[in-house]
SETORMI-541608 format. One record per residue (C-alpha): x, y negated, z. Coordinates in steps of 0.001 Angstrom, whole numbers, padded with zeros to 6 digits, always signed. Each point is the difference from the previous one (the first is absolute). Layout:
BEGIN
XYZ
...
***
This chain:
BEGIN
+025753+022175+002107
-001176-000204+003670
-003376+000650+001630
-000742-000638+003643
-003121-000344+002239
-000604-002675+002538
-003095-000427+002210
-001086-003126+001898
-000742+000531+003599
-003752+000490+000485
-002529+001096+002611
-002411+002849+000138
-001675+000636-003447
-003781-000651+000013
-000589+000267-003749
-003522+000933-000917
-000925+003176-001687
+001389+000368-003621
+001936-003306+000035
+001097-001429-003323
+003835+000490-000216
+002116-002875-001516
+003055+000193-002113
+001894-003246-000701
+001910-000018-003076
+003101-002304-000389
-001137-002910+002139
+001596-003142-001522
-002540-002588+001160
-001221-000868+003532
-003599+000841-001095
+000910+003620+000392
+000591-000620+003709
-002927-002268+000382
-002371+002970-000640
+001191+001370+003235
-000112-003248+002112
-003075+001513+001814
-000851+003569+000617
-002618+001257-002422
-002983+002040+000853
+000089+003341-001886
+003669-000358-000982
+002565+002207+001498
+002937-001549+001929
+002519+002221-001703
+001150-001756-003301
+002525+001280-002409
+002204-002483-001824
+001933+000947-003092
+002555-002551-001281
+003591-000549-000990
+002244-000762+002951
+000593-003796-000010
-001171-003373+001450
-003537+000269-001159
-000545+003209+002017
+001847-001497+003020
-002149-002961-000141
-003157+002184-000130
+001015+002023+002977
+000844-003195+001958
-003524-001420-000622
-001620+003281+001033
+002108+000215+003228
-000874-003659+000765
-003723+000809-000201
+000522+003076+002310
+002157-001882+002423
-002178-003283+000273
-001217-000767+003555
-003591-000599-001107
-002048+002727-001711
+003141+002039-001080
-000570+002560-002730
+001191+003587+000213
+000979+000876-003527
+002449+002863-000487
+002059-000163-003126
+001845+002949-001548
+002463-001382-002388
+001239+001731-003169
+002757-002092-001342
+002079+000960-003138
+000595-000679-003611
-002386+002654-001069
-002851-001189+002462
-002555-000217-002917
+000575+003679-000998
-000040+001069+003669
-003267-001836+000564
-001647+001616-002994
+001175+003524+001190
-000978-000314+003561
-003161-002372+000040
-000513+000046+003677
-003141-002016+000205
-003095-001161-001788
+000638-003793-000859
+002956-001669-001577
+000737-003568+000882
+002014-002057-002261
+001232-003554+000418
+003296-001034-001327
+001753-000119-003263
-002490-000714-002845
+001877+001326-003030
-000743+003627-000310
-002838-000120+002803
-002691+001101-002407
+002011+003032-001034
+000297+000956+003676
-003748-000404+000482
-000576+002265-002931
+002360+002563+001363
-001824-000049+003329
-003512+000273-001734
+001352+002883-002047
+001068+001669+003278
-003534-000300+001302
+000593-002811+002444
-002064-003098+000719
+001940-003303-000450
-000148-003341+001743
+002344-002229-001849
+000895-003692+000586
-000369-002304-002983
+001227-000253-002759
-000299+003368-001297
+001609-001105-003301
+001750-003129-001230
+000239+000512-003776
-002712+000299-002498
+001729+002992-001526
-001070+002034+003036
-003816-000558-000458
-000324+003391-001875
+001565+001690+003132
-002444-001724+002222
-002902+001482-002048
+001663+003344+000268
+000450-000182+003705
-003609-001051+000649
-001246+002822-002323
+002151+002537+001846
-001250-001235+003424
-003622+000370-001187
+000650+003376-001424
+001625+001279+003206
-002538-001654+002351
+002711-002121+001831
-000137-003517+001004
+002431-002587-001279
-000557-003462+001634
+001946-003241-000187
+000512-002273+003056
-002299-002776-000880
+000037-001525+003442
-001420-003343-001003
-003426+001774-000341
+000035+000112+003711
+000633-003657+000637
-003153-001749+001350
+000259-002987-002186
+000167+002135-003148
-003067+002060+001216
-001952-003209+000598
+000912-001486-003321
-001111+003105-001721
-003268+000108+001935
-000819-003713-000903
+001082+000285-003727
-002434+002817-000356
-002884-001834+001576
-001885-001776-002919
-001663-002533+002441
+003435-001134+001018
+002265+000480-002973
-002391+000446-002910
+001690+001746-003042
+003656-000093-000535
+001007-002640-002652
+001989+001089-002945
+002530-002820+000189
+002799-000772-002412
+003713+000416-000103
+000488-003539+001054
-002574+000362+002820
-000401+003645+000942
-003097+001074+001838
+002261+002128+002392
+003331-001185+001336
+002111+001862+002555
+003417-001130+001137
+002486+001769+002445
+003103-001558+001524
+002520+002325+001912
+003359-000394+001560
+003041+002032-000273
+001102-000643+003631
-002772+001085+002396
-000707+001530+003365
-001698+003383+000331
-001319+001322+003436
+001994-002844+001524
+003292+000775-001426
+001690-001701-002985
-000209+002508-002828
+002924+000578-002426
-000664+000915-003523
+002035+002732-001706
+002326-001409-002764
-001962+002069-002528
-003187-002021+000748
+001635-002759-002335
+000355+002235-002973
-003160-000591-002055
+000705+003243-001744
-000368+001685+003236
-002552-002116+001968
-001899-001540-002934
-000681-003773-000724
-002269-001881+002368
-003098+000419-002165
+000480+003767-000230
+000495+000308+003772
-002077-002570+002006
-002264-000660-002983
-001446+003496+000517
-001937-001288+003072
-001267-002923-001859
-001257+001906-003015
-001589+002586+002357
-001897-002686+001879
-001384-001447-003280
-001456+003274-001218
-001055+001107+003484
-001809-003271+000605
-001773-000318-003378
-000288+003593-001196
+000009+002448+003022
-002054+003135-000904
+000458-000622-003851
+002224+001917-002291
+002713-002093-001771
+001736+000789-003103
+003116-002290-000637
-000159+000677-003745
-003404-001672-000340
-000516-001952+003268
+003367-001874+000280
+001637-002373-002214
+003511-001525+000829
+000049-003544-001114
+003425-001311+001154
+002662+000316+002687
+003234-001621+001250
+002837+000850+002425
+002669-001877+001736
+002774+000916+002476
+000696-000920+003617
+003588-000831+000332
+001993+001590+002956
+003547-001150+001080
+002418+002731+001140
-000477-001318+003437
-003715+000368-000154
+000259+003541-001473
+002222+000828+002915
-002435-001271+002490
-002887+001976-001340
+001683+003256-000768
+003203-000017+002282
+002038+000799-003193
+002949-002285-000623
+000281-000893-003861
-002322+001061-002768
+000046+003631-000825
+001105+001220-003438
-003387+001134-000918
-001224-003686+000354
+002886-001301-002172
-002328-000561-003025
-002262-002336+002043
+002909-002080+001519
+000611-003493-001373
+001967-003082+000814
-002640-001092+002507
-000557+003380+001615
-002352+003042-000385
-002904-000637-002422
-002733+002142+001732
-003003+000142-002328
-002592+000198+002841
-002227-002753-001242
-002751+000650-002641
-003395-000965-001385
-002496+001808-002178
-003255-001338-001706
-002448+002637-001113
-003689+000786-000256
-001842+002615+001889
-003242+000840-001893
+000018-003606-001363
+000831-001786+003224
+003254-001983-000126
+002404+000806+002812
+003362-001432+000976
+002326+001710+002434
+003188-001681+001320
+002669+001451+002180
+002898-001929+001509
+002896+000750+002342
+002099-002510+002005
+002948+000749+002209
-001072-000831+003514
-003197-001660+001582
+000078-003235+001942
-000726+000248+003580
-003557+000968+000767
-000591+001349-003752
-000139+003396-001408
-001215+001900-002967
-003237-001571-001365
-002321+000253-002775
-003104-001459-001534
-002943+001472-001985
-002795-002080-001756
-003047+001530-001859
-002109-002482-001842
-003801+000714-000285
-002966-001792-001613
-001100-001202+003388
+003217-000590+001759
+003704+001029+000755
+001015+002547+002560
+003541-000631+001195
+002545+001552+002352
+002788-002485+000860
+002772-000399+002517
+000389-003658+000455
+002352-001857+002264
-002837-001845+001792
-001378+003445+001111
+003458+001291+001197
+000379+001993-003231
-002495+002589+001423
-002194+001319-002903
-003467-001621-000169
-003011+000558-002199
-001857-002886-001568
-003214-000275-002121
+000072-003072-002189
-003410-000843-001720
+000238-001074-003606
-002606-002709+000509
-001100-001935+003179
-003741+000962-000791
+000953+003693+000590
+001727-000619+003396
-002948+000751+002242
-001126+003150-001820
+003498+001369-000149
+000686-000683+003714
-003127+001868+000841
+000998+002874-002272
+003428+000218+001672
-001506+000108+003296
-002365+002820-000953
+003072+002004-001483
+001936-000574+003251
-002909+001122+001999
-000263+003251-002095
+003731+000690+000779
-000373-000568+003849
-000091+003597+000785
+003423+000647-001367
+001457-003563+000495
-001795-001675+003041
+000523-003702+000538
+000321-001387-003557
-001479-003337-000564
-000306-002626-002925
+001234-003423+000757
-001233-002946-002029
+003057-002020-000874
-001698-002362-002346
+001040+000912-003627
+000875+003554+001072
-001054+002753+002360
+002604+001730+002168
-000536+003420+001376
+001046-000079+003807
+001702+003248+000829
+000339+001056+003705
+003614+000616+000883
-000964+003640+001226
-000957+000964-003578
+003356-000962-001526
+002611+002613-000269
+003577-000358-001263
+001328+001442-003293
+001816+002738+001902
-003328+001124+001609
-001580+000588-003410
+002094+003023-000502
-001694+001925+002785
-003453-000733-001592
+001455+000937-003457
+001309+003442+001248
-003333+000628+001891
-001911-000508-003465
+002580+002187-001792
-000183+002862+002530
-003752-000075-000441
+000550+000596-003700
+002446+002720+000633
-002469+001851+002155
-002703-000461-002580
+001573-000638-003504
-003483-000059-001581
-000634-003297+001878
+002802-001873-001824
-002003-002263-002384
+000698+000729-003665
+000344-003725-000860
+003157-000110+002112
+001998+001789-002651
-001355-002260-002808
+000925-003132+002099
+003493+001462+000488
+000493+000156-003688
-001480-003532-000448
+002186-001770+002534
+003250+001622-001122
-000817-000821-003545
-000312-003640+001052
+003170-000179+001947
+002328+002058-002236
-001286-001430-003332
+000088-003500+001630
+003793+000544+000764
+000522+001274-003601
-001622-003115-001392
+002003-002271+002258
+003141+001530-001131
-000871-000357-003671
-000500-003651+000626
+002960-000573+002187
+002556+002734-000303
+002367-001763+002682
***
């Protein structure tokens, strides 16, 4: 066992009174570093990191050092590293902060969240908190313990800060635009969300390698259990924000499926830097390469509304392309869609599509009234009449990248840490609901397609 400390070079400390002190626990995903891409008001620059000594920790230190050393708007984080095999025990014994940040290996993540809560610490944890339905009772116990201790546990639902998602939610909840949400059927769901991601990608301008364990679904989770968390959250947040949800009575899983993305040994080496498939992946390696079960779909009902979620992963995007998604909500007056089409340069856009031509003028007027009501927060929005559909014109100044969502997420979270009583009670109920959808969806897909 070896422990050491390292501090990134920093300028004079100008932290506000009583700053929140962060502890990063076993950072195995670049999201753990993205939280530090910008300096955060009310957050101390000194951050303790507890982790095993290895490539995940080295990559995390490198990302923070890059933020501190960049020419434009450099950060001034100071890291104190506690590296060793018993990092978890050391963390629980020392607890040199107020907030624990977790973003990395998903297997066992919920147990670490529960341990931090039991130690009286607030937790900001990246999704997913759990990847197997067997852990749903532990989620209940964790949320109950947090409520009893008065600490905040919050997951990083960054999509809630994406402007197109916010606009879609506002329009769906405007009866003059949307009407009432249709019930739909399994064949034609009322709500459909799809997400396409790529295994090879660039983060903060640098090609990002993934750890080899990322491709172990027992460690990372299948695609629906991982990325599907965002989709399930957006559905409930859009349709049922402020309402308590009970998965036992409000959600019914109707069907699911799964399929693998095949990776050759050469592709695996490109994305991980590891030559050959590790022994722990042997059970997923076939004649054609590694079968990575990262693609999944689930059909379910949420309070009687038929929903379909679909997650897919390809290896590498074509030039000019990147991760993309779509979301369609069907109402009695029209559809509200978020799409990333090639004709729009794959930039997410919001559309309203009236169900009938005779409703077009009234819906267009209603959309313009809604946008006018949002002008104080989002100035410059406009409704463009494209004939059969209405497009929301979004000024470039209002668009922020995925990486910038983390600063807003942390700002919201810190507000809850300072005033735990302001955390809405429905958040815990929605947490239970979305993880029920994702984990039970994976379980159903496995029952239907064991391989």
